[in-house]
C-alpha positions as a LaTeX table, in Angstrom:
\begin{tabular}{lrrr}
\hline
Residue & $x$ (\AA) & $y$ (\AA) & $z$ (\AA) \\
\hline
Unk1 & 0.25 & 0.23 & $-0.19$ \\
Unk2 & 2.78 & 2.31 & 1.11 \\
Unk3 & 4.69 & 1.76 & $-2.11$ \\
Unk4 & 1.50 & 2.47 & $-4.33$ \\
Unk5 & 1.11 & 5.55 & $-1.99$ \\
Unk6 & 4.69 & 6.88 & $-3.11$ \\
Unk7 & 4.32 & 6.39 & $-6.92$ \\
Unk8 & 1.32 & 8.29 & $-7.13$ \\
Unk9 & 2.95 & 10.84 & $-5.11$ \\
Unk10 & 5.78 & 10.83 & $-7.66$ \\
Unk11 & 3.44 & 11.11 & $-10.17$ \\
Unk12 & 1.39 & 14.34 & $-8.79$ \\
Unk13 & 4.56 & 16.05 & $-7.84$ \\
Unk14 & 5.44 & 17.35 & $-11.23$ \\
Unk15 & 1.82 & 19.22 & $-11.20$ \\
Unk16 & 1.97 & 20.96 & $-7.72$ \\
Unk17 & 5.28 & 22.15 & $-8.99$ \\
Unk18 & 3.67 & 23.17 & $-12.09$ \\
Unk19 & 0.97 & 25.02 & $-10.37$ \\
Unk20 & 2.82 & 27.25 & $-8.28$ \\
Unk21 & 4.49 & 29.61 & $-10.75$ \\
Unk22 & 0.66 & 29.36 & $-12.25$ \\
Unk23 & $-0.35$ & 31.17 & $-8.80$ \\
Unk24 & 2.74 & 33.32 & $-8.39$ \\
Unk25 & 1.68 & 34.85 & $-11.85$ \\
Unk26 & $-1.77$ & 35.43 & $-11.10$ \\
Unk27 & $-0.47$ & 37.08 & $-7.70$ \\
Unk28 & 2.09 & 39.54 & $-9.92$ \\
Unk29 & $-1.02$ & 40.33 & $-11.98$ \\
Unk30 & $-3.22$ & 41.72 & $-9.47$ \\
Unk31 & $-0.14$ & 43.88 & $-8.13$ \\
Unk32 & 0.14 & 45.44 & $-11.34$ \\
Unk33 & $-3.41$ & 46.06 & $-11.77$ \\
Unk34 & $-4.42$ & 49.95 & $-11.28$ \\
Unk35 & $-7.81$ & 51.36 & $-10.17$ \\
Unk36 & $-10.24$ & 53.76 & $-12.18$ \\
Unk37 & $-12.24$ & 55.93 & $-9.93$ \\
Unk38 & $-14.96$ & 58.65 & $-10.88$ \\
Unk39 & $-17.27$ & 60.94 & $-9.42$ \\
Unk40 & $-18.80$ & 64.46 & $-10.31$ \\
Unk41 & $-16.64$ & 66.88 & $-9.54$ \\
Unk42 & $-19.93$ & 69.05 & $-9.27$ \\
Unk43 & $-23.85$ & 68.33 & $-9.40$ \\
Unk44 & $-24.67$ & 71.03 & $-11.20$ \\
Unk45 & $-27.58$ & 72.17 & $-13.59$ \\
Unk46 & $-29.07$ & 75.18 & $-15.45$ \\
Unk47 & $-30.40$ & 78.17 & $-13.23$ \\
Unk48 & $-33.42$ & 77.93 & $-15.27$ \\
Unk49 & $-34.60$ & 74.93 & $-14.26$ \\
Unk50 & $-34.52$ & 72.12 & $-11.61$ \\
Unk51 & $-31.44$ & 70.44 & $-11.17$ \\
Unk52 & $-30.44$ & 67.12 & $-12.65$ \\
Unk53 & $-29.96$ & 63.46 & $-11.59$ \\
Unk54 & $-26.99$ & 62.43 & $-12.47$ \\
Unk55 & $-27.42$ & 58.91 & $-11.29$ \\
Unk56 & $-29.76$ & 58.72 & $-14.53$ \\
Unk57 & $-26.60$ & 59.67 & $-16.89$ \\
Unk58 & $-25.21$ & 57.22 & $-19.19$ \\
Unk59 & $-21.69$ & 55.96 & $-18.46$ \\
Unk60 & $-19.37$ & 54.63 & $-20.98$ \\
Unk61 & $-15.43$ & 53.32 & $-20.20$ \\
Unk62 & $-14.03$ & 51.81 & $-23.31$ \\
Unk63 & $-10.26$ & 50.60 & $-23.39$ \\
Unk64 & $-7.34$ & 51.77 & $-26.14$ \\
Unk65 & $-8.45$ & 48.71 & $-28.39$ \\
Unk66 & $-12.46$ & 49.53 & $-28.11$ \\
Unk67 & $-13.59$ & 46.70 & $-25.86$ \\
Unk68 & $-16.04$ & 47.71 & $-23.53$ \\
Unk69 & $-15.19$ & 48.28 & $-19.83$ \\
Unk70 & $-18.53$ & 49.38 & $-18.27$ \\
Unk71 & $-21.76$ & 50.60 & $-20.14$ \\
Unk72 & $-24.82$ & 51.55 & $-18.02$ \\
Unk73 & $-26.65$ & 54.36 & $-15.38$ \\
Unk74 & $-23.93$ & 56.42 & $-13.50$ \\
Unk75 & $-26.01$ & 55.13 & $-10.55$ \\
Unk76 & $-25.59$ & 51.52 & $-11.04$ \\
Unk77 & $-21.90$ & 51.82 & $-11.87$ \\
Unk78 & $-19.18$ & 50.47 & $-9.14$ \\
Unk79 & $-17.15$ & 52.49 & $-7.08$ \\
Unk80 & $-13.96$ & 51.91 & $-8.46$ \\
Unk81 & $-12.79$ & 49.83 & $-11.37$ \\
Unk82 & $-9.66$ & 47.79 & $-10.98$ \\
Unk83 & $-7.87$ & 47.16 & $-14.26$ \\
Unk84 & $-4.68$ & 46.43 & $-16.38$ \\
Unk85 & $-2.95$ & 49.82 & $-17.26$ \\
Unk86 & $-3.41$ & 51.67 & $-20.19$ \\
Unk87 & $-5.59$ & 54.78 & $-21.54$ \\
Unk88 & $-8.92$ & 54.38 & $-21.46$ \\
Unk89 & $-12.00$ & 56.92 & $-22.39$ \\
Unk90 & $-14.66$ & 57.78 & $-20.08$ \\
Unk91 & $-17.86$ & 59.37 & $-21.27$ \\
Unk92 & $-20.80$ & 60.37 & $-19.66$ \\
Unk93 & $-24.45$ & 62.09 & $-20.72$ \\
Unk94 & $-27.54$ & 63.12 & $-19.51$ \\
Unk95 & $-29.66$ & 61.16 & $-22.73$ \\
Unk96 & $-28.80$ & 59.84 & $-25.80$ \\
Unk97 & $-28.84$ & 62.21 & $-28.64$ \\
Unk98 & $-28.90$ & 61.02 & $-31.98$ \\
Unk99 & $-30.52$ & 63.05 & $-33.96$ \\
Unk100 & $-31.42$ & 67.17 & $-34.39$ \\
Unk101 & $-34.47$ & 68.08 & $-31.67$ \\
Unk102 & $-36.23$ & 70.98 & $-30.31$ \\
Unk103 & $-35.47$ & 72.07 & $-26.33$ \\
Unk104 & $-33.09$ & 68.94 & $-25.78$ \\
Unk105 & $-30.36$ & 70.05 & $-23.99$ \\
Unk106 & $-27.71$ & 67.34 & $-23.70$ \\
Unk107 & $-25.11$ & 67.44 & $-20.47$ \\
Unk108 & $-21.89$ & 65.30 & $-20.11$ \\
Unk109 & $-18.24$ & 65.15 & $-20.23$ \\
Unk110 & $-15.95$ & 63.35 & $-22.24$ \\
Unk111 & $-12.14$ & 62.60 & $-20.51$ \\
Unk112 & $-9.21$ & 60.34 & $-21.44$ \\
Unk113 & $-7.97$ & 58.15 & $-17.93$ \\
Unk114 & $-4.62$ & 57.01 & $-17.78$ \\
Unk115 & $-4.31$ & 54.16 & $-15.15$ \\
Unk116 & $-0.95$ & 52.87 & $-13.77$ \\
Unk117 & 0.07 & 50.15 & $-12.24$ \\
Unk118 & $-0.51$ & 50.30 & $-8.62$ \\
Unk119 & $-2.09$ & 53.46 & $-8.44$ \\
Unk120 & $-5.74$ & 54.92 & $-7.87$ \\
Unk121 & $-6.78$ & 57.28 & $-11.11$ \\
Unk122 & $-9.35$ & 59.63 & $-9.92$ \\
Unk123 & $-11.37$ & 61.25 & $-12.99$ \\
Unk124 & $-13.58$ & 64.14 & $-11.74$ \\
Unk125 & $-16.29$ & 64.74 & $-14.35$ \\
Unk126 & $-17.88$ & 68.00 & $-14.63$ \\
Unk127 & $-20.87$ & 68.16 & $-16.55$ \\
Unk128 & $-22.04$ & 70.97 & $-18.83$ \\
Unk129 & $-23.90$ & 71.36 & $-22.39$ \\
Unk130 & $-22.23$ & 69.26 & $-24.84$ \\
Unk131 & $-24.10$ & 69.92 & $-27.84$ \\
Unk132 & $-25.41$ & 73.25 & $-29.28$ \\
Unk133 & $-28.75$ & 75.30 & $-30.25$ \\
Unk134 & $-30.09$ & 77.30 & $-32.93$ \\
Unk135 & $-32.77$ & 79.68 & $-32.83$ \\
Unk136 & $-34.17$ & 81.26 & $-35.53$ \\
Unk137 & $-36.17$ & 84.74 & $-35.63$ \\
Unk138 & $-38.05$ & 85.74 & $-38.44$ \\
Unk139 & $-38.81$ & 89.27 & $-39.72$ \\
Unk140 & $-42.74$ & 89.77 & $-39.33$ \\
Unk141 & $-42.70$ & 90.34 & $-43.67$ \\
Unk142 & $-40.90$ & 86.89 & $-44.05$ \\
Unk143 & $-44.21$ & 84.67 & $-44.47$ \\
Unk144 & $-45.63$ & 86.96 & $-46.61$ \\
Unk145 & $-42.86$ & 87.08 & $-49.20$ \\
Unk146 & $-42.22$ & 83.10 & $-48.77$ \\
Unk147 & $-46.36$ & 81.49 & $-48.27$ \\
Unk148 & $-45.16$ & 77.97 & $-49.31$ \\
Unk149 & $-41.70$ & 78.14 & $-47.70$ \\
Unk150 & $-39.92$ & 75.95 & $-45.49$ \\
Unk151 & $-37.09$ & 76.46 & $-43.40$ \\
Unk152 & $-34.85$ & 73.63 & $-42.70$ \\
Unk153 & $-31.52$ & 73.46 & $-40.19$ \\
Unk154 & $-29.73$ & 70.30 & $-41.20$ \\
Unk155 & $-26.58$ & 69.06 & $-39.86$ \\
Unk156 & $-24.69$ & 65.49 & $-39.82$ \\
Unk157 & $-27.23$ & 63.98 & $-37.41$ \\
Unk158 & $-30.01$ & 64.91 & $-39.84$ \\
Unk159 & $-32.45$ & 67.61 & $-40.13$ \\
Unk160 & $-35.03$ & 69.83 & $-38.37$ \\
Unk161 & $-38.05$ & 71.72 & $-39.60$ \\
Unk162 & $-38.80$ & 75.21 & $-38.48$ \\
Unk163 & $-42.46$ & 76.57 & $-38.72$ \\
Unk164 & $-42.74$ & 80.16 & $-39.30$ \\
Unk165 & $-44.30$ & 80.67 & $-35.58$ \\
Unk166 & $-41.45$ & 78.37 & $-34.45$ \\
Unk167 & $-39.82$ & 80.00 & $-31.12$ \\
Unk168 & $-38.00$ & 77.21 & $-29.39$ \\
Unk169 & $-34.31$ & 76.39 & $-29.66$ \\
Unk170 & $-33.28$ & 73.01 & $-31.87$ \\
Unk171 & $-30.32$ & 71.30 & $-30.82$ \\
Unk172 & $-27.42$ & 69.79 & $-32.98$ \\
Unk173 & $-24.36$ & 68.42 & $-32.22$ \\
Unk174 & $-21.24$ & 70.92 & $-32.86$ \\
Unk175 & $-20.33$ & 71.81 & $-36.02$ \\
Unk176 & $-21.82$ & 73.22 & $-39.32$ \\
Unk177 & $-25.35$ & 73.75 & $-39.10$ \\
Unk178 & $-26.70$ & 74.93 & $-42.98$ \\
Unk179 & $-30.26$ & 76.75 & $-42.88$ \\
Unk180 & $-32.10$ & 76.14 & $-45.84$ \\
Unk181 & $-35.48$ & 77.74 & $-47.50$ \\
Unk182 & $-37.01$ & 75.22 & $-49.46$ \\
Unk183 & $-39.74$ & 76.97 & $-51.41$ \\
Unk184 & $-41.55$ & 76.06 & $-54.73$ \\
Unk185 & $-39.79$ & 72.96 & $-54.92$ \\
Unk186 & $-36.36$ & 74.77 & $-55.07$ \\
Unk187 & $-34.04$ & 74.34 & $-51.71$ \\
Unk188 & $-31.63$ & 78.00 & $-50.93$ \\
Unk189 & $-28.84$ & 77.86 & $-49.45$ \\
Unk190 & $-29.11$ & 80.81 & $-46.96$ \\
Unk191 & $-26.43$ & 80.32 & $-44.69$ \\
Unk192 & $-24.09$ & 78.12 & $-42.98$ \\
Unk193 & $-22.40$ & 78.45 & $-39.41$ \\
Unk194 & $-20.24$ & 76.45 & $-37.68$ \\
Unk195 & $-21.63$ & 75.94 & $-33.59$ \\
Unk196 & $-19.42$ & 74.71 & $-30.65$ \\
Unk197 & $-20.47$ & 73.05 & $-28.19$ \\
Unk198 & $-22.60$ & 75.19 & $-25.39$ \\
Unk199 & $-23.13$ & 77.71 & $-28.34$ \\
Unk200 & $-26.13$ & 79.13 & $-28.66$ \\
Unk201 & $-26.95$ & 81.21 & $-32.00$ \\
Unk202 & $-29.75$ & 82.94 & $-32.66$ \\
Unk203 & $-30.32$ & 83.83 & $-35.97$ \\
Unk204 & $-32.30$ & 86.85 & $-37.55$ \\
Unk205 & $-33.73$ & 86.42 & $-40.75$ \\
Unk206 & $-35.12$ & 89.73 & $-42.78$ \\
Unk207 & $-36.62$ & 90.32 & $-46.21$ \\
Unk208 & $-37.28$ & 94.22 & $-47.63$ \\
Unk209 & $-40.17$ & 95.48 & $-47.41$ \\
Unk210 & $-40.72$ & 95.09 & $-51.35$ \\
Unk211 & $-39.78$ & 91.57 & $-51.26$ \\
Unk212 & $-42.03$ & 89.18 & $-53.27$ \\
Unk213 & $-42.66$ & 85.51 & $-53.27$ \\
Unk214 & $-39.97$ & 85.35 & $-56.57$ \\
Unk215 & $-37.32$ & 87.75 & $-54.81$ \\
Unk216 & $-34.84$ & 85.42 & $-51.94$ \\
Unk217 & $-32.81$ & 88.87 & $-51.00$ \\
Unk218 & $-32.70$ & 87.90 & $-47.85$ \\
Unk219 & $-30.41$ & 89.23 & $-45.24$ \\
Unk220 & $-29.16$ & 87.61 & $-41.67$ \\
Unk221 & $-28.51$ & 89.07 & $-38.80$ \\
Unk222 & $-26.49$ & 87.08 & $-36.32$ \\
Unk223 & $-26.05$ & 87.25 & $-32.66$ \\
Unk224 & $-23.83$ & 84.70 & $-30.22$ \\
Unk225 & $-25.52$ & 84.17 & $-27.03$ \\
Unk226 & $-22.80$ & 82.34 & $-24.47$ \\
Unk227 & $-25.54$ & 82.67 & $-21.85$ \\
Unk228 & $-24.21$ & 80.13 & $-18.84$ \\
Unk229 & $-27.25$ & 80.84 & $-16.82$ \\
Unk230 & $-29.46$ & 79.69 & $-19.27$ \\
Unk231 & $-27.42$ & 77.29 & $-20.98$ \\
Unk232 & $-24.81$ & 75.82 & $-19.78$ \\
Unk233 & $-24.82$ & 73.51 & $-16.44$ \\
Unk234 & $-23.22$ & 75.65 & $-13.05$ \\
Unk235 & $-24.42$ & 78.60 & $-13.95$ \\
Unk236 & $-22.88$ & 81.49 & $-12.02$ \\
Unk237 & $-22.18$ & 81.58 & $-8.83$ \\
Unk238 & $-19.31$ & 80.40 & $-6.09$ \\
Unk239 & $-19.66$ & 75.92 & $-5.71$ \\
Unk240 & $-22.09$ & 75.52 & $-3.93$ \\
Unk241 & $-23.60$ & 78.87 & $-3.12$ \\
Unk242 & $-26.73$ & 77.98 & $-4.41$ \\
Unk243 & $-28.50$ & 74.65 & $-5.11$ \\
Unk244 & $-28.20$ & 75.06 & $-8.60$ \\
Unk245 & $-24.11$ & 74.84 & $-7.85$ \\
Unk246 & $-24.24$ & 72.16 & $-5.13$ \\
Unk247 & $-21.27$ & 70.18 & $-4.25$ \\
Unk248 & $-21.21$ & 66.50 & $-5.41$ \\
Unk249 & $-20.12$ & 64.14 & $-2.66$ \\
Unk250 & $-16.61$ & 63.82 & $-3.15$ \\
Unk251 & $-15.64$ & 67.43 & $-3.33$ \\
Unk252 & $-17.93$ & 67.63 & $-0.32$ \\
Unk253 & $-15.80$ & 65.02 & 1.36 \\
Unk254 & $-12.51$ & 67.24 & 0.52 \\
Unk255 & $-14.43$ & 70.45 & 2.05 \\
Unk256 & $-14.44$ & 70.44 & 5.61 \\
Unk257 & $-14.43$ & 73.54 & 7.08 \\
Unk258 & $-17.01$ & 75.57 & 4.78 \\
Unk259 & $-20.40$ & 76.51 & 6.41 \\
Unk260 & $-23.71$ & 76.92 & 4.69 \\
Unk261 & $-22.85$ & 75.25 & 1.53 \\
Unk262 & $-25.56$ & 73.23 & $-0.75$ \\
Unk263 & $-24.43$ & 69.71 & $-1.18$ \\
Unk264 & $-26.18$ & 67.19 & $-3.64$ \\
Unk265 & $-25.83$ & 63.10 & $-3.21$ \\
Unk266 & $-28.75$ & 60.39 & $-3.34$ \\
Unk267 & $-29.56$ & 58.82 & 0.05 \\
Unk268 & $-27.50$ & 54.85 & 0.21 \\
Unk269 & $-28.24$ & 54.27 & 3.78 \\
Unk270 & $-28.23$ & 54.90 & 7.59 \\
Unk271 & $-27.73$ & 53.56 & 10.94 \\
Unk272 & $-23.78$ & 54.38 & 10.84 \\
Unk273 & $-21.98$ & 53.51 & 13.79 \\
Unk274 & $-18.11$ & 54.69 & 14.58 \\
Unk275 & $-16.30$ & 51.42 & 13.42 \\
Unk276 & $-14.91$ & 51.49 & 9.66 \\
Unk277 & $-17.80$ & 49.73 & 7.68 \\
Unk278 & $-20.39$ & 50.82 & 10.23 \\
Unk279 & $-23.52$ & 51.40 & 7.99 \\
Unk280 & $-26.57$ & 49.53 & 6.81 \\
Unk281 & $-27.63$ & 50.44 & 2.76 \\
Unk282 & $-30.98$ & 48.06 & 3.38 \\
Unk283 & $-33.88$ & 48.39 & 5.03 \\
Unk284 & $-34.90$ & 48.04 & 8.05 \\
Unk285 & $-33.30$ & 51.29 & 9.68 \\
Unk286 & $-33.00$ & 51.86 & 13.38 \\
Unk287 & $-32.04$ & 55.51 & 13.75 \\
Unk288 & $-33.96$ & 58.75 & 12.34 \\
Unk289 & $-31.06$ & 61.56 & 13.87 \\
Unk290 & $-29.06$ & 61.17 & 10.07 \\
Unk291 & $-28.66$ & 59.41 & 6.80 \\
Unk292 & $-25.63$ & 58.89 & 5.01 \\
Unk293 & $-25.63$ & 59.98 & 1.03 \\
Unk294 & $-23.52$ & 59.29 & $-1.75$ \\
Unk295 & $-22.49$ & 60.08 & $-5.53$ \\
Unk296 & $-24.21$ & 57.09 & $-7.00$ \\
Unk297 & $-27.13$ & 54.56 & $-6.25$ \\
Unk298 & $-24.71$ & 51.38 & $-6.06$ \\
Unk299 & $-22.35$ & 52.54 & $-3.28$ \\
Unk300 & $-21.21$ & 49.54 & $-0.66$ \\
Unk301 & $-19.05$ & 51.00 & 1.37 \\
Unk302 & $-19.03$ & 53.60 & 3.76 \\
Unk303 & $-15.53$ & 54.97 & 2.86 \\
Unk304 & $-17.36$ & 56.49 & $-0.28$ \\
Unk305 & $-20.62$ & 58.35 & 1.76 \\
Unk306 & $-20.91$ & 61.86 & 3.22 \\
Unk307 & $-22.87$ & 61.34 & 6.53 \\
Unk308 & $-25.79$ & 63.93 & 7.49 \\
Unk309 & $-27.03$ & 64.76 & 10.78 \\
Unk310 & $-30.86$ & 65.14 & 11.00 \\
Unk311 & $-31.82$ & 67.80 & 13.80 \\
Unk312 & $-35.32$ & 67.48 & 15.19 \\
Unk313 & $-37.66$ & 69.52 & 12.60 \\
Unk314 & $-38.42$ & 69.44 & 8.90 \\
Unk315 & $-35.10$ & 67.76 & 7.46 \\
Unk316 & $-35.67$ & 64.68 & 10.26 \\
Unk317 & $-39.30$ & 64.72 & 9.62 \\
Unk318 & $-38.82$ & 64.17 & 5.89 \\
Unk319 & $-35.36$ & 62.61 & 5.01 \\
Unk320 & $-35.18$ & 59.77 & 7.99 \\
Unk321 & $-35.19$ & 56.15 & 7.04 \\
Unk322 & $-37.02$ & 54.98 & 10.01 \\
Unk323 & $-40.44$ & 57.21 & 8.87 \\
Unk324 & $-39.46$ & 57.53 & 5.17 \\
Unk325 & $-38.12$ & 54.37 & 3.52 \\
Unk326 & $-39.30$ & 55.27 & 0.22 \\
Unk327 & $-36.98$ & 57.93 & 0.25 \\
Unk328 & $-33.83$ & 55.19 & $-0.06$ \\
Unk329 & $-32.24$ & 56.13 & $-3.40$ \\
Unk330 & $-33.35$ & 59.27 & $-4.42$ \\
Unk331 & $-31.19$ & 62.40 & $-4.75$ \\
Unk332 & $-31.50$ & 65.11 & $-2.37$ \\
Unk333 & $-29.95$ & 68.80 & $-2.03$ \\
Unk334 & $-29.04$ & 69.75 & 1.58 \\
Unk335 & $-27.39$ & 73.01 & 2.80 \\
Unk336 & $-25.65$ & 72.84 & 5.59 \\
Unk337 & $-21.99$ & 72.76 & 7.54 \\
Unk338 & $-19.70$ & 70.44 & 6.48 \\
Unk339 & $-17.56$ & 68.65 & 9.06 \\
Unk340 & $-14.23$ & 66.94 & 9.16 \\
Unk341 & $-15.91$ & 64.10 & 11.04 \\
Unk342 & $-19.19$ & 62.79 & 11.93 \\
Unk343 & $-19.50$ & 59.03 & 12.55 \\
Unk344 & $-16.18$ & 58.32 & 11.62 \\
Unk345 & $-16.61$ & 60.20 & 7.99 \\
Unk346 & $-16.70$ & 63.51 & 6.61 \\
Unk347 & $-20.04$ & 64.77 & 7.64 \\
Unk348 & $-22.76$ & 67.74 & 6.78 \\
Unk349 & $-24.46$ & 68.95 & 10.03 \\
Unk350 & $-26.53$ & 72.10 & 10.99 \\
Unk351 & $-29.05$ & 71.53 & 7.81 \\
Unk352 & $-31.16$ & 74.63 & 7.06 \\
Unk353 & $-32.50$ & 73.90 & 4.06 \\
Unk354 & $-33.21$ & 70.53 & 1.95 \\
Unk355 & $-35.32$ & 69.61 & $-1.19$ \\
Unk356 & $-35.97$ & 66.26 & $-3.01$ \\
\hline
\end{tabular}
């Protein structure tokens, strides 16, 4: 029996010896990986509209060879991605935009991130309007001069018809936009302009008072509008000074000492304790005195959260997870004082205003 055992061991020995180099290579490979981490530098929106929910943004991360690392909702994305060293494209958009459309501003960012072995690469996403806009203002005599005419704005993605009474802004990808008058079966190019991202171009189309349907004497009066307040994420004002320029959780965690600032994030948990992983992400919850917010709904670590004190009052009544479990996962805007530590992590205290 012993001879049989040693004969079997002799056969197994080479296999064991071959496995050791394989395991060592795998461990070495893990050490040579890098980490890609990303967050919104600020959660911003147009001053003229309600703030947007960045969790609904579409995030795409691709490698140099074109392979997809992640594609989906920003809110569902992992907190960090361990990957091989290299160059990666990080793109985030509020919505898909594949054709011209009225009242359709798109917000987002595109960055290139270089991941190095054994290092963490942080990407701060700053969302601004990424498409362009065109508004046409017609002289009162234009419809009478061309009663059967139709105006089109054409781009590489397609064309958009402008009725004579159209007052909305048409949105296009940056690039050449050509306005054409189609009248009596004939197309006449009125002008072509190259629009840049975040540019809103207002064009006035005029005709001489003596113009008739056969007279195509059209003068173009162009005015460029670069109005951040109306058309660019962020608007004017210092970061955190308004609800529209609220700090994201990433920036808020690094801004201890600021008082009376707006912070935006999604409610991800509660029942915090001072231990490193002391947090609950799922109901039922036991404490109504605080919540935890983060930059994305998929967070699974206390280290990526901002703790929020809920003193007795309106904020506690509306936001505590014991009485309001339905707000878990919702985006919230809070105004208060940023502190270095509250339940072991950076926090927000003395909340004076809030909005869901």
